[in-house]
N, C-alpha and C positions, 0 to 999 in steps of 0.2 A: 338241053342243056344249057341255053341261053336265060331259060327258064331259073334254071337253080343257081345261077350265077348273079341273076338279079335279087332275086331271094337274100343271098348270102349277103351280096351288098347293101341289099336295106338293113338287113339286122347286123351288121358292121355299123354302119350310119346311126342306127336306133339306139347301139352301147355305146356308142363315142357321145353320141347326144346326150345319154344320160349321166355317164361320167363327167364330162363337161360340166354339166349341171350341177352335178355334186359338188365339185370342184369350187366351183364358182361359189355355191353357198358357204362351205368352209371358209372360203378367203374371206367372205362379206362378212360373217360371225366375227372371225376374227381382228379384223378391222373398224368395227362397231364396238369392242369393245377395248380398243386401243385407248380411245379417249377417257375413259372411265379409269383406264389403270393411270393414265398421267395426271388427272384428277385426284384419283388418292395418292398416288406419289406426293405430289405438291403439299396436300392436307397434312402428310407424315411429315414432309419436312419442316412446314409450319410449327406443327406440335412440336417437333424436337428443338426448335429457335425458343418458343413458349417455355419448354420444361429446362431449357439450360440458363433462361433469364429468371427462371424461379429460384432454381439454385442458387444463383449469383444474390439474389436478393434474400433468398433463406440466410445464407454464409454471412453476408452484412449485418444483417438484424440479428444474429447469435452472437457477433462481434460485439455488437452495441449492447445488448443483454447484461452479455459478460463484462463489459466493462461499467455497468451502471451497478451492478452487482458486487462490482469490487470498489466502487463508491460508497455503496450502499453500507459495506461491512467495515467501513476504516470508521 
């Protein structure tokens, strides 16, 4: 009887150890990718700022070209 309890205890400990390892690996993989996501988010924000700057510059260029065309037509 005690031999069966020992085997059951050993199997239980084995399963808990395997589950703990799997959970540890999953959390490790998630934390490894966090740095990549932060870097990508920063790159996207930088690109958004650049695009806004380009749009403002394009609007200014179009206004200047419009004024020049108006002066040429006169």
